[in-house]
C-alpha positions as CSV (number, residue, x, y, z in Angstrom):
1,X,0.0,0.0,0.0
2,X,0.9,3.7,-0.3
3,X,0.4,5.9,2.8
4,X,1.6,9.1,4.3
5,X,2.5,10.1,7.9
6,X,1.9,13.7,8.7
7,X,4.2,14.9,11.5
8,X,7.5,13.1,12.0
9,X,8.5,13.5,15.6
10,X,8.8,10.5,18.0
11,X,5.5,9.1,17.0
12,X,5.4,9.9,13.3
13,X,8.9,9.0,12.3
14,X,8.6,5.7,14.1
15,X,5.3,4.9,12.6
16,X,6.6,5.8,9.1
17,X,9.6,3.6,9.4
18,X,7.6,0.7,10.8
19,X,5.0,0.9,8.1
20,X,7.8,0.6,5.6
21,X,9.2,-2.4,7.5
22,X,5.7,-4.0,7.0
23,X,6.2,-3.6,3.3
24,X,4.3,-0.4,2.5
25,X,5.4,2.6,0.5
26,X,5.5,5.5,2.9
27,X,5.9,9.2,2.6
28,X,6.6,11.1,5.8
29,X,5.7,14.8,5.9
30,X,6.9,17.4,8.3
31,X,6.9,21.2,8.0
32,X,10.4,21.3,9.6
33,X,12.7,21.3,6.5
34,X,15.9,20.5,8.6
35,X,14.1,17.5,10.2
36,X,13.0,16.3,6.7
37,X,16.6,16.5,5.5
38,X,17.9,14.5,8.5
39,X,15.3,11.8,8.1
40,X,16.0,11.5,4.4
41,X,19.7,10.7,5.3
42,X,18.4,7.7,7.2
43,X,18.8,9.2,10.7
44,X,16.4,10.5,13.3
45,X,16.9,13.9,14.9
46,X,16.4,12.3,18.3
47,X,17.5,9.0,20.0
48,X,15.1,6.1,19.8
49,X,16.4,2.6,20.0
50,X,16.5,0.7,16.7
51,X,14.9,3.5,14.8
52,X,18.0,4.7,12.9
53,X,18.4,1.1,11.6
54,X,14.9,1.1,10.1
55,X,15.2,4.6,8.7
56,X,18.5,3.7,7.0
57,X,17.2,0.4,5.7
58,X,14.1,1.8,4.1
59,X,15.3,5.2,2.9
60,X,17.9,3.1,1.0
61,X,15.3,0.6,-0.2
62,X,13.1,3.4,-1.5
63,X,10.1,2.4,0.5
64,X,10.4,5.4,2.7
65,X,11.0,9.1,2.0
66,X,10.2,12.4,3.6
67,X,8.9,15.7,2.4
68,X,7.9,19.2,3.6
69,X,5.1,19.5,1.1
70,X,1.5,18.9,2.0
71,X,0.5,18.9,-1.6
72,X,3.0,16.1,-2.3
73,X,1.6,14.1,0.6
74,X,-2.0,14.6,-0.6
75,X,-1.1,13.4,-4.1
76,X,0.9,10.4,-2.9
77,X,-1.7,8.2,-1.2
78,X,-5.3,7.9,-0.1
79,X,-4.4,6.9,3.5
80,X,-3.0,9.6,5.6
81,X,-1.9,9.0,9.2
82,X,-1.6,12.2,11.4
83,X,0.9,12.0,14.3
84,X,1.6,15.6,15.2
85,X,2.2,16.7,18.7
86,X,-0.6,17.8,21.1
87,X,1.3,19.4,24.0
88,X,-0.3,21.1,27.0
89,X,-1.5,24.7,26.4
90,X,0.9,27.2,27.8
91,X,-1.6,28.6,30.3
92,X,-3.6,25.5,31.2
93,X,-3.5,21.7,31.6
94,X,-5.7,21.3,28.4
95,X,-4.3,19.8,25.2
96,X,-3.1,22.3,22.6
97,X,-4.6,21.1,19.4
98,X,-3.1,23.9,17.2
99,X,-0.7,21.6,15.4
100,X,-3.4,19.0,14.7
101,X,-5.9,21.4,13.3
102,X,-3.2,23.2,11.3
103,X,-2.1,19.9,9.8
104,X,-5.6,18.9,8.8
105,X,-6.3,22.4,7.3
106,X,-3.1,22.4,5.3
107,X,-3.6,18.8,4.0
108,X,-7.2,19.2,3.1
109,X,-6.9,21.4,0.0
110,X,-4.9,18.6,-1.7
111,X,-7.5,15.9,-1.0
112,X,-9.4,15.9,-4.3
113,X,-10.5,12.2,-4.2
114,X,-11.8,9.8,-1.6
115,X,-9.3,9.3,1.2
116,X,-9.0,8.2,4.8
117,X,-7.4,10.5,7.4
118,X,-6.4,8.3,10.5
119,X,-5.4,10.4,13.5
120,X,-2.9,8.9,16.0
121,X,-2.3,12.1,18.0
122,X,-3.5,12.1,21.6
123,X,-6.5,14.4,22.0
124,X,-9.4,15.3,24.4
125,X,-12.5,13.3,23.6
126,X,-14.8,15.1,21.2
127,X,-12.0,16.2,18.8
128,X,-12.9,13.8,15.9
129,X,-16.0,15.7,14.9
130,X,-14.0,18.9,14.6
131,X,-11.4,17.1,12.3
132,X,-14.2,15.8,10.1
133,X,-15.8,19.3,10.0
134,X,-12.5,20.9,8.9
135,X,-12.1,18.3,6.1
136,X,-15.6,18.9,4.9
137,X,-14.9,22.6,4.8
138,X,-11.4,22.6,3.2
139,X,-11.1,19.4,1.1
140,X,-12.4,19.4,-2.5
141,X,-13.5,15.8,-1.9
142,X,-15.5,17.0,1.1
143,X,-17.8,14.3,2.5
144,X,-15.8,11.6,0.6
145,X,-13.0,11.9,3.2
146,X,-13.4,9.5,6.1
147,X,-12.0,10.1,9.5
148,X,-10.6,7.2,11.6
149,X,-9.1,7.3,15.1
150,X,-6.1,5.1,15.7
151,X,-4.5,5.9,19.0
152,X,-0.9,4.9,19.7
153,X,0.4,3.3,22.9
154,X,4.1,3.6,22.4
155,X,6.7,3.6,25.2
156,X,9.8,5.7,24.4
157,X,12.9,3.6,23.9
158,X,10.5,0.7,22.9
159,X,8.6,2.6,20.2
160,X,9.7,0.4,17.3
161,X,8.9,-2.8,19.2
162,X,5.5,-1.4,20.3
163,X,4.6,-0.4,16.7
164,X,5.5,-3.7,15.1
165,X,4.3,-5.9,17.9
166,X,1.6,-3.9,19.8
167,X,-0.4,-5.1,22.8
168,X,-3.6,-4.1,21.0
169,X,-4.8,-2.2,17.9
170,X,-7.6,0.3,18.3
171,X,-9.6,1.6,15.3
172,X,-12.3,4.1,15.8
173,X,-15.0,5.0,13.1
174,X,-18.4,6.6,12.9
175,X,-19.8,3.3,11.5
176,X,-18.4,-0.2,11.4
177,X,-17.5,-2.0,8.2
178,X,-16.7,1.2,6.4
179,X,-14.2,1.7,3.6
180,X,-11.9,3.3,6.2
181,X,-12.0,0.1,8.3
182,X,-11.1,-2.0,5.3
183,X,-8.2,0.2,4.4
184,X,-6.8,0.3,7.9
185,X,-7.2,-3.5,8.3
186,X,-5.2,-3.8,5.1
187,X,-2.5,-1.4,6.3
188,X,-2.1,-3.3,9.6
189,X,-2.6,-6.7,7.9
190,X,0.6,-8.4,9.1
191,X,0.0,-7.1,12.7
192,X,-3.6,-8.3,12.8
193,X,-2.6,-11.7,11.2
194,X,0.0,-12.2,14.0
195,X,-2.9,-12.4,16.5
196,X,-2.8,-8.8,17.9
197,X,-6.2,-8.1,19.6
198,X,-8.0,-5.6,17.3
199,X,-10.8,-3.5,18.8
200,X,-13.1,-1.7,16.4
201,X,-15.1,1.0,18.2
202,X,-16.5,4.5,17.9
203,X,-14.6,7.8,17.7
204,X,-15.2,8.8,21.4
205,X,-14.0,5.5,22.8
206,X,-10.9,5.5,20.6
207,X,-10.2,9.1,21.6
208,X,-10.4,8.2,25.3
209,X,-8.2,5.1,25.0
210,X,-4.7,6.6,25.2
211,X,-5.5,9.2,27.9
212,X,-7.3,6.5,30.0
213,X,-4.4,4.0,29.6
214,X,-1.8,6.6,30.6
215,X,-3.9,7.8,33.5
216,X,-4.3,4.2,34.8
217,X,-0.5,3.6,34.5
218,X,0.2,6.9,36.3
219,X,-2.2,6.0,39.1
220,X,-0.5,2.6,39.5
221,X,3.0,4.3,39.7
222,X,1.7,6.9,42.1
223,X,0.0,4.3,44.3
224,X,3.3,2.5,44.9
225,X,5.0,5.8,45.5
226,X,2.3,6.7,48.1
227,X,3.1,3.4,49.8
228,X,6.8,4.5,49.7
229,X,5.8,7.5,51.8
230,X,4.2,5.2,54.3
231,X,7.1,2.8,54.3
232,X,9.5,5.6,55.2
233,X,7.4,6.5,58.2
234,X,6.9,2.9,59.3
235,X,10.5,1.6,58.7
236,X,9.3,-0.8,56.0
237,X,10.8,-1.7,52.6
238,X,8.8,-0.5,49.6
239,X,10.7,-2.6,47.1
240,X,9.7,-5.8,49.0
241,X,6.2,-4.5,49.4
242,X,5.9,-3.9,45.7
243,X,7.1,-7.5,45.1
244,X,4.5,-8.8,47.4
245,X,1.7,-6.9,45.7
246,X,3.0,-7.8,42.3
247,X,2.4,-11.5,42.9
248,X,-1.3,-10.8,42.9
249,X,-2.4,-11.5,39.3
250,X,-5.0,-8.8,39.6
251,X,-2.3,-6.2,40.3
252,X,0.9,-7.5,38.5
253,X,4.5,-6.3,38.7
254,X,4.5,-4.1,35.7
255,X,4.4,-0.4,36.6
256,X,4.9,-1.2,40.3
257,X,8.4,0.3,40.5
258,X,8.7,2.8,43.3
259,X,11.0,5.7,42.9
260,X,11.1,9.3,41.7
261,X,7.9,9.1,39.7
262,X,6.9,9.5,36.1
263,X,7.8,12.2,33.6
264,X,8.1,12.6,29.8
265,X,5.9,14.0,27.1
266,X,3.0,11.7,27.7
267,X,2.0,10.6,31.2
268,X,2.0,14.0,32.9
269,X,0.3,15.7,30.0
270,X,-2.3,13.0,29.5
271,X,-3.2,12.8,33.2
272,X,-3.7,16.5,33.3
273,X,-5.4,16.7,30.0
274,X,-7.8,13.9,31.0
275,X,-8.6,15.7,34.3
276,X,-9.3,19.0,32.4
277,X,-11.6,17.3,29.9
278,X,-13.4,15.5,32.6
279,X,-14.0,18.9,34.3
280,X,-15.3,20.3,31.0
281,X,-17.7,17.4,30.6
282,X,-19.0,17.9,34.2
283,X,-17.3,14.7,35.4
284,X,-14.6,16.3,37.5
285,X,-15.4,14.2,40.6
286,X,-14.7,11.0,38.7
287,X,-11.1,12.3,38.0
288,X,-10.4,12.9,41.7
289,X,-8.1,9.8,41.9
290,X,-6.1,11.2,39.0
291,X,-5.6,14.6,40.8
292,X,-4.1,12.7,43.7
293,X,-1.9,10.6,41.4
294,X,-0.5,13.8,39.9
295,X,0.0,15.3,43.4
296,X,1.9,12.2,44.6
297,X,4.1,12.3,41.6
298,X,5.0,16.0,42.3
299,X,5.8,15.1,45.9
300,X,8.4,12.6,44.9
301,X,10.5,15.3,43.4
302,X,10.2,17.5,46.5
303,X,11.1,14.5,48.7
304,X,14.5,14.2,47.0
305,X,15.2,17.8,47.6
306,X,14.2,17.4,51.2
307,X,16.5,14.3,51.6
308,X,19.4,16.3,50.0
309,X,18.9,19.0,52.6
310,X,18.8,16.4,55.4
311,X,22.2,15.2,54.3
312,X,23.9,18.5,53.6
313,X,22.0,21.0,55.8
314,X,19.3,23.4,54.9
315,X,21.8,25.9,53.4
316,X,23.0,24.4,50.2
317,X,25.0,27.3,49.1
318,X,28.5,26.2,48.1
319,X,27.6,22.5,48.2
320,X,28.5,20.3,45.2
321,X,25.9,17.9,44.1
322,X,26.2,15.4,41.2
323,X,23.1,14.1,39.4
324,X,23.2,10.9,37.5
325,X,20.6,11.3,34.9
326,X,18.9,14.0,32.8
327,X,16.5,12.0,30.6
328,X,13.0,11.3,32.0
329,X,13.8,7.6,31.7
330,X,16.6,5.4,30.4
331,X,16.9,4.6,26.7
332,X,15.9,8.0,25.4
333,X,17.3,11.5,25.1
334,X,13.9,13.0,25.9
335,X,14.0,15.5,28.8
336,X,10.4,16.7,28.7
337,X,9.1,17.0,32.2
338,X,12.1,15.1,33.4
339,X,12.0,14.4,37.2
340,X,15.8,14.4,37.2
341,X,16.1,17.9,35.8
342,X,13.3,19.2,37.9
343,X,15.2,18.1,41.0
344,X,18.5,19.4,39.7
345,X,17.0,22.8,38.9
346,X,15.4,23.0,42.4
347,X,18.7,22.3,44.1
348,X,20.5,24.9,41.9
349,X,17.8,27.4,42.9
350,X,18.7,26.7,46.5
351,X,22.3,27.7,45.9
352,X,23.9,24.3,45.2
353,X,26.5,23.7,42.4
354,X,24.9,21.0,40.3
355,X,26.7,18.8,37.8
356,X,24.7,16.4,35.6
357,X,25.8,13.4,33.6
358,X,23.7,11.3,31.2
359,X,24.6,8.9,28.3
360,X,22.2,10.4,25.8
361,X,20.4,13.6,27.0
362,X,23.2,16.0,27.8
363,X,22.8,18.1,24.7
364,X,19.1,18.5,25.2
365,X,19.5,19.3,28.9
366,X,22.2,21.8,28.2
367,X,19.9,23.7,25.9
368,X,17.1,23.8,28.4
369,X,19.2,24.5,31.5
370,X,22.5,26.2,30.5
371,X,22.9,27.4,34.1
372,X,23.7,23.8,35.3
373,X,27.1,22.0,34.7
374,X,27.5,19.0,32.5
375,X,30.1,16.2,32.4
376,X,30.0,13.2,30.1
377,X,31.9,10.7,32.3
378,X,29.9,9.7,35.4
379,X,33.1,9.0,37.2
380,X,34.5,12.4,36.5
381,X,31.1,14.0,37.4
382,X,31.5,13.1,41.1
383,X,34.8,14.8,41.5
384,X,34.8,16.5,44.9
385,X,31.0,16.1,45.2
386,X,29.3,16.4,48.6
387,X,26.3,14.3,47.4
388,X,25.4,12.0,44.5
389,X,21.8,11.7,43.3
390,X,20.9,8.7,41.2
391,X,17.8,10.1,39.3
392,X,17.6,8.2,36.0
393,X,18.2,4.4,36.1
394,X,20.5,4.0,33.2
395,X,22.0,0.4,33.5
396,X,25.5,1.7,33.1
397,X,25.2,3.6,36.4
398,X,24.5,0.4,38.3
399,X,27.7,-1.2,37.0
400,X,30.1,1.5,38.2
401,X,32.4,0.3,41.1
402,X,31.3,2.3,44.2
403,X,34.6,1.8,45.9
404,X,36.5,3.5,43.1
405,X,33.9,6.2,42.9
406,X,34.1,7.0,46.7
407,X,37.7,8.0,46.4
408,X,36.8,10.8,44.0
409,X,34.1,12.4,46.1
410,X,34.4,14.9,48.9
411,X,31.9,13.0,50.9
412,X,30.6,9.5,49.8
413,X,26.9,10.1,50.2
414,X,24.3,8.8,47.7
415,X,20.5,9.1,47.4
416,X,19.2,6.4,45.1
417,X,15.9,7.8,43.9
418,X,15.3,4.8,41.5
419,X,16.1,1.9,43.8
420,X,18.3,0.1,41.3
421,X,21.7,0.5,43.0
422,X,23.0,-2.4,45.1
423,X,22.7,-0.8,48.6
424,X,24.7,-3.4,50.4
425,X,27.6,-3.1,47.9
426,X,27.6,0.7,48.2
427,X,27.5,0.6,52.0
428,X,30.3,-1.9,52.1
429,X,32.3,0.6,49.9
430,X,31.9,3.2,52.5
431,X,28.9,5.1,51.2
432,X,26.1,6.6,53.2
433,X,23.0,5.6,51.2
434,X,19.4,6.8,51.2
435,X,16.6,5.5,49.1
436,X,12.9,6.4,48.7
437,X,10.6,4.1,50.8
438,X,13.4,2.2,52.4
439,X,15.3,2.4,55.7
């Protein structure tokens, strides 16, 4: 099949490359000319595991190319996926749909024949009718354009795997057994044939799916972090408590990792966007549990700052603090709503000298927070440090010898906010260790 992908950020570039891997001819479209040039060389302008390999493979094979022209995209195919960003509005927690509506409005004039526009962007429920209305207003084919809703459930650093082997496939339409459904079933044929559960539903349910899924995951993470707060007061071990709970098949282990909490471009935004839309619909009380999940998540960051002051004193001026981690999670260079950077900035604002190291995200962090210091080598980063904070659980940090590390510090103190360091090994090496939810 031929298809386009409008918007080539994390979602769009990954979707385009994976559709090419499934055998389709794909044209990715993005208004950022520099991004288009980079993608056409077979590289992504961001780090996502395995994506560069697919981009190189299929830009070379000819199945995949990128353009900055909406008209070229409209002419290329009759199936158009839209994966533009929908960030939070600058002055509220609601989704900013500017990029989505702009993409639809610019694509529409080139749609002169029947086509399917399948939106993957995360939106507040009730957006699909507005997309359909814009297409009727601006597309020459008007009512012959069908709108489908195809939410994504990608995890950064696992986006390629999640696209090619998803947990489920959700397709939303106004009516079942439409031409749009047939076209999307053909596009995802190999995925469906592999046994992936495929749910065909209405627009509203499909629109709710991503936000609801992320809200549930955020609640699960915040629940175990709330238990960590109790464990600290009770002298219990939250890691062992999480293991006990995880053996219950109704609960499960996935997402039950206590620590600094969630960040990134999806979970925080989707939780707050879901709450905001629930308020608008008059269902605000139903979102009360999500408000507390968000509040617990924010408290985790403050707790690390409090622990740092417990170890170094309330006056942090002149104190040297090393932060291991800038990305919001390992396996990515994404620093959007990074808990690690939020803590680092808070400590800097209190007068501490903060040095950050991260395997992938230093360039992005440096652009956002030029006032902080950055060192590539995690061993060198702790030179003369009064305190080490482990804030992003990159595997390579856990493999560093704490005994060799201790000799380089001014004071061997560590706060393990992710709970992945070997506490006994670090203590045997002379470190004073603290961890969230543990004695």
